[in-house]
C-alpha positions in Angstrom: 80.7 78.8 102.6 78.9 75.9 104.0 76.6 73.2 102.9 74.5 73.4 106.2 71.6 75.5 106.4 69.7 77.1 109.3 66.2 78.6 109.4 66.7 81.6 111.6 63.9 82.1 114.0 62.6 85.2 115.9 66.2 85.6 117.4 67.6 86.1 113.8 65.0 89.0 113.3 66.1 90.4 116.6 69.7 90.0 115.8 69.4 91.7 112.5 67.6 94.6 114.0 70.1 94.7 116.8 72.9 94.8 114.1 71.4 97.6 112.4 71.3 99.6 115.7 74.9 98.5 116.4 76.1 99.8 113.2 74.8 103.2 114.1 76.4 103.0 117.5 79.8 102.4 115.9 80.1 105.9 114.6 82.6 106.8 117.0 85.5 105.8 114.8 87.5 103.3 117.0 90.9 102.2 115.9 90.8 99.0 113.6 87.0 99.4 113.2 86.5 97.9 116.7 83.4 98.5 118.6 84.3 100.5 121.8 83.2 99.0 125.0 80.6 101.8 125.5 78.6 100.3 122.5 78.1 96.9 124.1 76.6 97.2 127.5 79.0 99.7 129.1 77.5 103.2 128.2 80.0 106.1 128.3 80.0 108.6 129.6 78.0 107.1 132.4 75.1 109.3 133.6 76.0 112.1 135.9 75.5 111.5 139.5 71.8 112.3 140.6 71.7 110.6 144.0 71.4 107.2 142.1 72.5 105.2 145.2 69.4 106.5 147.3 67.2 105.5 144.3 68.7 102.0 144.3 68.2 101.5 147.9 64.7 102.7 147.8 63.5 100.6 144.9 65.8 97.5 145.1 67.3 95.3 147.8 70.8 93.8 147.4 71.4 90.4 148.7 74.8 88.8 149.2 75.4 85.2 148.3 78.4 83.0 148.2 80.1 80.2 146.2 81.0 82.4 144.3 80.6 85.6 146.2 78.0 87.7 144.4 75.2 90.3 145.0 71.7 89.7 143.8 69.5 92.7 143.0 65.9 92.3 143.6 63.0 94.7 143.3 61.4 95.6 146.6 58.0 95.7 145.4 57.7 92.0 144.2 61.1 90.5 145.1 61.9 89.7 141.4 65.6 89.1 140.7 66.6 91.5 138.2 70.5 91.4 138.3 73.5 89.3 139.5 76.9 90.8 139.9 79.8 88.5 141.0 82.5 89.9 143.2 85.7 90.2 141.1 83.9 89.9 137.8 82.8 92.4 135.2 80.0 90.1 133.6 76.6 91.0 135.0 73.5 89.0 134.2 70.4 91.2 133.9 66.8 90.0 133.5 65.3 91.1 130.3 62.8 90.2 127.5 62.6 86.5 126.7 64.5 85.3 123.6 64.6 82.0 121.9 67.9 80.6 120.5 67.6 77.9 117.9 69.9 76.2 115.4 67.9 73.7 113.5 70.5 72.5 111.1 72.6 71.2 114.1 70.1 70.5 117.0 66.5 70.4 117.9 67.2 72.1 121.1 65.5 75.4 122.0 66.8 77.8 124.5 64.3 80.3 126.1 66.3 83.0 128.0 65.5 86.1 129.9 69.2 86.5 130.9 71.1 89.4 129.3 74.9 89.4 129.7 76.5 92.8 130.1 80.1 93.8 130.7 80.4 96.3 133.6 83.0 99.2 133.4 84.8 97.7 136.5 84.7 94.4 138.3 82.0 94.3 141.0 82.9 94.9 144.6 80.2 95.5 147.2 81.6 99.0 147.8 80.5 100.0 144.3 77.0 99.8 145.6 77.8 103.3 147.0 79.3 104.4 143.8 77.0 107.0 142.0 78.4 106.3 138.6 78.5 102.5 138.9 75.1 102.5 140.3 73.9 104.7 137.5 75.3 102.2 135.0 73.6 99.3 136.8 70.2 101.2 136.9 70.6 101.9 133.2 70.9 98.1 132.5 68.1 97.1 134.8 65.7 99.5 133.6 66.3 99.7 129.8 63.0 98.6 128.1 64.8 98.2 124.7 68.1 96.6 125.6 70.9 96.7 122.9 72.5 93.4 121.9 74.4 91.6 124.6 77.0 88.9 124.9 74.6 86.0 124.1 73.0 87.8 121.3 76.3 88.7 119.8 77.4 84.9 119.8 74.3 84.1 117.6 75.6 86.5 114.8 78.2 84.0 113.7 76.1 81.0 113.3 75.4 79.0 110.0 74.0 81.5 107.5 74.0 84.4 109.8 73.6 87.6 107.7 76.7 90.2 107.3 76.9 93.3 109.0 79.4 96.2 108.7 80.4 99.1 110.7 81.2 102.6 109.8 84.8 101.7 108.8 83.2 99.3 106.4 84.5 96.3 108.6 82.4 93.2 108.2 82.2 92.4 111.9 79.2 90.0 112.0 78.1 87.1 109.8 78.5 83.5 109.2 81.9 82.2 110.5 83.9 79.2 109.5 86.3 77.2 111.6 89.9 77.6 111.2 92.6 75.5 113.0 95.4 73.1 112.2 97.3 71.2 114.7 99.8 68.6 113.2 103.2 67.3 114.0 104.9 70.1 112.3 102.3 73.0 112.3 100.0 74.6 114.7 97.9 77.6 113.5 94.5 78.9 114.1 92.1 81.8 113.0 92.0 84.7 115.7 89.3 87.4 115.6 91.3 89.8 113.4 91.7 87.0 110.7 87.9 86.9 110.7 87.5 90.5 110.5 90.3 90.8 107.8 91.8 93.8 109.5 95.3 94.3 111.1 95.3 94.6 114.9 97.7 96.7 117.2 98.3 94.5 120.4 99.7 96.2 123.4 102.2 93.4 124.1 103.3 92.4 120.5 102.5 95.4 118.1 100.6 95.1 114.8 99.5 91.8 113.4 98.2 91.3 109.9 95.3 89.0 109.1 96.1 85.6 107.5 94.5 85.1 104.2 94.5 81.4 105.0 91.8 82.0 107.7 89.6 84.6 105.8 86.3 84.6 107.8 87.3 81.8 110.1 87.6 81.6 113.9 89.2 78.9 116.0 87.5 78.3 119.4 89.5 80.9 121.5 89.4 83.4 118.6 85.6 83.2 118.8 85.7 84.0 122.5 88.1 87.0 121.8 85.9 88.2 119.1 82.9 88.3 121.5 84.4 89.5 124.7 87.4 91.4 123.3 86.4 93.1 120.0 82.7 93.3 120.7 82.7 94.1 124.4 85.9 95.8 125.0 88.0 93.4 127.1 91.9 93.9 126.6 93.3 91.4 124.2 96.9 90.0 124.3 98.9 88.1 121.7 102.1 86.9 123.3 102.2 83.9 125.5 101.4 84.6 129.1 102.6 83.1 132.3 101.0 85.4 134.8 97.4 86.7 135.4 96.4 89.4 133.0 93.5 91.8 132.9 92.1 90.7 129.6 92.1 87.7 127.2 95.2 85.7 126.2 95.4 83.9 122.9 94.8 80.3 123.6 92.0 78.4 125.6 94.6 76.9 128.0 96.0 80.4 128.7 92.5 81.9 129.2 91.7 79.3 131.6 94.9 79.7 133.6 95.7 83.4 133.3 92.6 85.5 132.4 91.7 87.5 135.5 88.3 86.0 136.5 86.3 84.2 139.2 86.5 80.3 139.3 83.0 79.0 139.0 83.7 75.3 138.8 86.8 72.8 138.4 87.3 69.2 138.7 88.4 68.1 142.1 90.4 65.3 140.5 92.9 65.9 137.7 91.5 64.8 134.5 87.9 64.7 135.7 84.9 67.0 135.0 83.6 69.2 137.7 81.0 67.5 139.9 78.8 70.5 140.6 77.7 72.9 137.9 74.9 74.6 139.9 76.8 77.8 140.1 77.0 78.4 136.3 75.3 81.4 134.7 75.1 82.5 131.1 78.1 84.1 129.8 80.6 82.0 131.8 83.6 80.6 129.8 83.8 76.9 129.7 87.0 74.9 129.0 87.5 71.3 128.0 90.1 68.9 127.5 89.8 67.2 124.0 93.3 65.8 124.0 93.4 62.0 123.8 96.8 61.4 125.4 96.5 64.2 128.2 93.0 64.6 129.9 94.3 67.5 131.8 95.4 69.6 128.9 92.8 72.3 128.1 92.2 72.5 124.3 88.8 74.0 123.7 86.8 77.0 124.9 83.3 78.2 124.6 80.6 80.5 126.3 77.9 79.0 128.4 74.3 80.0 127.1 72.0 78.5 129.7 69.7 75.6 129.9 67.5 74.4 126.8 64.0 73.2 127.2 65.1 69.8 128.0 67.3 70.9 130.8 70.6 70.5 128.9 73.3 73.1 129.8 74.1 74.4 126.4 77.2 76.2 125.2 78.4 77.9 122.0 81.9 77.4 120.5 83.6 77.4 117.3 84.0 73.7 116.1 85.4 71.8 113.2 82.3 69.5 113.2 80.0 72.2 111.7 82.7 74.5 110.3 82.2 77.4 112.9 80.3 78.6 115.8 77.6 76.4 116.9 75.7 75.1 120.1 74.5 72.0 118.2 74.8 68.2 118.6 77.1 67.3 115.6 79.7 64.8 116.8 78.7 65.4 120.4 75.9 67.0 122.3 76.4 70.7 122.7 75.9 70.5 126.5 78.3 70.7 129.5 76.5 68.5 132.0 76.7 65.2 130.0 77.8 63.3 127.1 81.1 63.9 125.0 81.7 67.5 126.0 80.3 67.0 129.6 82.9 64.3 130.3 85.7 66.5 129.0 84.7 69.7 130.8 87.5 70.9 133.1 86.9 74.4 134.1 84.5 77.2 134.2 85.4 80.9 134.9 83.5 84.2 135.0 85.2 87.2 133.5 
């Protein structure tokens, strides 16, 4: 599909192994070949109550923080931070084995990460710390010595030359994705997740939509985010334009930034300017940019924050025209949110 090549590192091996495991986990026969939320970090049925709250309190301590409001989970014996839950958000960052994310064809950057991003069954509220089922789910994530693929690992499965993988419905749901979007005076069209998957999709707000042959194996920026957080990890997906907050992911980058139910992490204090403080960002956050020349307030691009690379750059992954698909590289602009082309154009960061 592309001329660019990538030498997949240890991450690729992990991703391939994880992909094989995931294929087994998709044997539940979900509609449209989708991976059920339970396969991607929200195990269902959750373990039956066994006084998990008491075990959590005995082995861990919960520390409340602000800006944004969140709860840190530390081990009592060594005070190690093992999980961060944000009030009002479903994404949970759990400490796990270190991974290396690389993309040599597009950047020399290396990201070493011990952050594993999970999607909880419900948004975190401090009262859930007394809920046996939710606490059981949380302990599963913290104590899993062989964690399944997470949000960050899933994003790597669509970079240049990523190998294909199919589920039990024979849907090719992972593999090298191209970029698909056109915006001209007389046409605006982009590749959504179901175009990449080459399957029809039943939306609750607009009914069944068929994939476009034009965008076979392609994704635009918001289609990539929807593929990861919606198709892969079970957040509800909407197709019609929205003008009010929804529990899920609208179709476009601008509507996600404005109307996806989420927690605001960072935003520019002055219209048309980048946020001044990015210290609250954590892996898995959605980042939004204004790449519109005439209107610096108009959000036109979206991505997923990965974390800091070895040089301290705050890396994000998104589907871009410059490399024909998902990338965290530096082609036509450094792939970081804290400086350079994208840093100047960052407008908003939210946590789902």
